[in-house]
Every structure is written in structure tokens, then in C-alpha cells.
C-alpha positions as CSV (number, residue, x, y, z in Angstrom):
1,M,42.3,116.3,-36.6
2,S,42.4,112.6,-36.1
3,R,45.7,113.0,-34.2
4,F,44.0,115.0,-31.5
5,A,41.0,112.6,-31.3
6,V,43.3,109.7,-30.5
7,V,44.8,111.2,-27.4
8,P,41.8,111.2,-25.2
9,I,40.8,107.7,-26.3
10,R,44.2,106.5,-25.3
11,R,43.9,108.3,-21.9
12,V,40.5,106.7,-21.3
13,S,41.9,103.3,-22.2
14,V,44.8,103.6,-19.8
15,L,42.5,104.8,-17.0
16,F,40.0,102.0,-17.7
17,I,42.8,99.3,-17.6
18,F,44.2,100.9,-14.4
19,S,40.8,100.8,-12.7
20,I,40.3,97.1,-13.6
21,I,43.7,96.3,-12.2
22,L,42.9,98.1,-8.9
23,L,39.5,96.3,-8.8
24,F,41.0,92.9,-9.1
25,A,43.8,93.7,-6.7
26,D,41.3,94.8,-4.1
27,G,39.2,91.7,-4.7
28,G,42.3,89.6,-4.1
29,N,43.0,91.3,-0.8
30,A,39.4,90.9,0.3
31,M,39.6,87.2,-0.7
32,S,42.7,86.7,1.4
33,R,41.1,88.4,4.4
34,M,38.3,85.8,4.2
35,Q,40.5,82.8,3.8
36,P,41.3,81.1,7.2
37,P,44.7,79.6,7.6
38,D,45.0,75.9,7.0
39,G,46.3,75.5,10.5
40,V,43.2,76.8,12.1
41,V,40.9,74.6,10.0
42,A,43.1,71.5,10.8
43,G,43.2,72.5,14.5
44,V,39.4,72.5,14.8
45,V,39.1,69.2,12.8
46,N,41.7,67.4,14.7
47,A,40.3,68.6,18.1
48,F,36.9,67.2,17.1
49,G,38.6,63.9,16.0
50,S,40.5,63.4,19.2
51,R,37.6,64.8,21.4
52,D,40.1,67.3,22.9
53,A,37.8,69.9,24.4
54,V,40.6,71.9,25.8
55,R,42.3,72.3,22.5
56,L,39.0,72.9,20.6
57,N,37.9,75.6,23.0
58,R,41.0,77.6,22.3
59,F,39.4,78.3,19.0
60,V,36.2,79.6,20.7
61,H,36.0,83.4,21.3
62,P,35.4,84.0,25.1
63,K,32.6,86.5,24.4
64,Q,31.1,85.2,21.1
65,G,30.9,81.5,22.1
66,V,29.4,79.0,19.6
67,V,26.0,78.8,18.1
68,V,24.9,75.2,17.5
69,I,22.2,74.7,14.8
70,Y,20.2,71.4,15.1
71,R,16.9,69.9,14.1
72,Q,13.9,69.8,16.4
73,G,10.9,68.2,14.8
74,V,10.5,69.8,11.4
75,F,12.3,73.0,12.4
76,N,15.9,74.1,12.6
77,V,16.6,75.6,16.0
78,F,19.7,76.9,17.7
79,K,21.4,77.2,21.0
80,A,24.3,79.4,22.0
81,V,26.9,77.9,24.2
82,S,30.0,79.4,25.8
83,R,32.2,76.4,25.0
84,I,32.0,72.9,23.4
85,D,31.6,70.1,25.9
86,F,31.8,66.6,24.5
87,R,30.1,65.1,27.5
88,K,27.1,67.5,27.0
89,P,26.5,67.8,23.3
90,V,23.8,70.0,21.7
91,P,21.3,68.4,21.4
92,E,22.0,66.0,24.3
93,Y,21.0,62.8,22.3
94,F,23.3,63.6,19.4
95,P,27.0,63.2,20.2
96,Y,29.4,65.5,18.5
97,P,31.1,63.8,15.5
98,K,34.3,61.9,16.1
99,I,35.7,62.3,12.6
100,R,39.3,61.9,11.5
101,G,40.9,64.6,9.4
102,G,43.9,64.1,7.2
103,A,42.4,65.3,4.0
104,P,44.1,68.4,2.5
105,L,42.1,71.6,2.7
106,R,40.7,72.6,-0.7
107,Y,39.5,76.1,-1.4
108,A,36.7,75.2,-3.7
109,A,32.9,74.8,-4.1
110,L,31.4,73.1,-1.0
111,P,29.8,69.7,-0.9
112,V,26.0,69.6,-0.9
113,Y,23.9,66.9,0.9
114,D,21.3,65.1,-1.1
115,C,18.5,63.7,1.1
116,G,17.3,61.5,-1.7
117,R,20.6,59.7,-1.9
118,E,21.5,60.3,1.7
119,A,24.9,61.3,0.7
120,W,27.2,64.3,0.1
121,S,28.1,65.3,-3.4
122,K,31.8,64.8,-2.7
123,T,34.2,63.9,0.0
124,G,37.2,65.8,1.5
125,L,37.8,69.0,3.4
126,F,36.5,72.2,1.7
127,C,36.2,75.9,2.3
128,D,34.9,78.4,-0.2
129,P,35.8,82.0,0.8
130,K,33.6,83.4,-1.9
131,H,30.5,81.7,-0.5
132,R,28.3,83.7,1.9
133,D,26.0,81.4,3.9
134,V,22.8,82.7,5.6
135,L,21.6,79.5,7.3
136,L,21.7,81.0,10.8
137,S,19.8,84.3,10.1
138,T,17.3,82.6,7.8
139,M,16.5,80.0,10.5
140,A,16.1,82.8,13.1
141,I,13.7,84.7,10.8
142,N,11.6,81.5,10.1
143,L,11.4,80.7,13.8
144,K,10.2,84.3,14.5
145,R,7.6,84.3,11.7
146,S,6.2,80.9,12.8
147,G,5.8,82.2,16.4
148,L,7.9,79.3,17.7
149,K,10.5,81.5,19.3
150,E,10.8,85.1,20.4
151,I,13.8,86.5,18.5
152,S,14.6,90.2,18.5
153,Q,15.5,92.1,15.3
154,E,18.8,92.9,17.1
155,T,19.6,89.2,17.3
156,I,18.8,88.7,13.7
157,D,21.0,91.6,12.7
158,R,23.8,90.2,14.9
159,F,23.5,86.9,13.1
160,R,23.7,88.6,9.7
161,A,26.8,90.5,10.8
162,L,28.4,87.3,12.0
163,E,27.6,85.5,8.7
164,A,29.0,88.4,6.7
165,K,32.5,87.8,8.1
166,S,32.3,84.0,8.4
167,V,33.3,81.1,6.1
168,R,31.7,77.7,6.0
169,V,33.9,74.6,6.3
170,V,32.7,71.1,5.3
171,L,34.5,67.9,6.0
172,V,33.1,64.6,4.6
173,D,35.2,61.5,5.1
174,V,35.2,58.4,2.9
175,N,32.5,56.8,5.2
176,G,30.1,59.7,4.7
177,N,30.6,61.1,8.2
178,D,30.6,64.9,8.3
179,L,31.6,67.9,10.3
180,V,30.3,71.3,9.2
181,F,31.4,74.5,11.0
182,Y,32.0,78.2,10.5
183,L,35.1,80.2,11.2
184,T,34.9,83.9,11.8
185,R,37.7,86.5,11.7
186,I,37.5,88.6,14.9
187,G,40.3,91.0,15.2
188,E,43.4,89.3,14.0
189,R,42.3,85.8,14.8
190,W,39.9,83.2,13.4
191,Y,37.4,81.6,15.7
192,L,34.9,78.7,15.7
193,T,31.5,80.5,15.9
194,I,28.8,78.2,14.4
195,L,28.4,74.5,14.3
196,D,25.9,73.1,11.7
197,R,24.3,69.9,12.7
198,V,21.3,70.1,10.3
199,S,22.7,70.0,6.7
200,S,22.8,66.2,6.6
201,D,19.8,65.7,8.9
202,C,16.8,65.1,6.6
203,S,14.5,63.8,9.4
204,A,11.1,65.4,9.7
């Protein structure tokens, strides 16, 4: 009797182990799909460092453009631009960062800015494919609720869809200068889609 009882248990165990293997394999594939190539990250960083707009805008999707998030008073606001122009930054009084790359890209937890210390938690170039950021959609929702800006639900949904397939990249150099941007996979290529100019801006 015990011999017959062991057979289904073994079958269940094999099926369970096989399911776990498939789950982790699929997770690994999903992770690789959300991991931008080092060359794309370095290309964006180096283009900002050399102020090479021609090179930088090769990473900008012709239809998607770039959404720039910045601080206006006590609120975070945004402006969509078709391309990055170093002579006309957004906002106009805040030049785009001229920051040198060179740090190796690390796929790890992202640095966090501490307004009390006025410093990032660590330096280097980081990307965390597991992290899903909702800065843009949350900001749009807050602007709509406060009545400061008319934003359609369609726009908010579009921002959420963009965030779902984007990764956040943070570069902090040894002097504390930073560059924060998002890369999005559209088709078979990665594009610069969001530029974060608020995470280290603690002004009120």
C-alpha cells in the first residue's frame, strides 16, 4: 500500500520542481529584457558630458520625445520636448548637467538623495532593472488633483505605460554632481524618454 502512495508524491514533487525552474527561467528572461545594454547607458552619459546634442538625440525616439521633470515652486512639473537642446534647457535657468562618465555601470540598488545631508547615498553609475519608478505618473496625478494643470486620464495612463517598460539610471560623480534619466525599450531599441531634474532639488 505504501508503495502505491509514494508514486503520486514523487510525481507532484517533480512537477513542483519543474514549475519552479520554469518560473525562474521566465523571470530571468524578463529581467534581461529590462536590462539596457551598457553601450546605450554610456552613450547617453557621454553625450551629456560632451554636450553633444547630435549624438544625444540619436537616443531620442522621433515620436516619443523626452519628458523633462523639474521643480516649479513647491511642485514637480513636466514638459515634453521633441529633442534635447543644450542651448535651451528645461527649465531655461537650469543648464543641463555637464557630467563626466567613466564609472562602470552597476546593476544594483539605486542611490537615494538625502535633503538633510544634501548628498546622495553613494556615487557611481547605477541601474536597477527590478525597480519600477512611478515619479512621472504620480506627479501628473498630484498636479491634476491640486488643480494646477489640466491633465487627462489618457495622459496619466500613457505615463504609467511608459514607466512600466522603463528603467531608471542614476549617475553620481565624486563631486556630487548627478544625472538621472530613464531608458525605455521601444521595439528592439532603447531610448532616452524621461529626464529627472527634481530628485536632488530640495528647494521649496
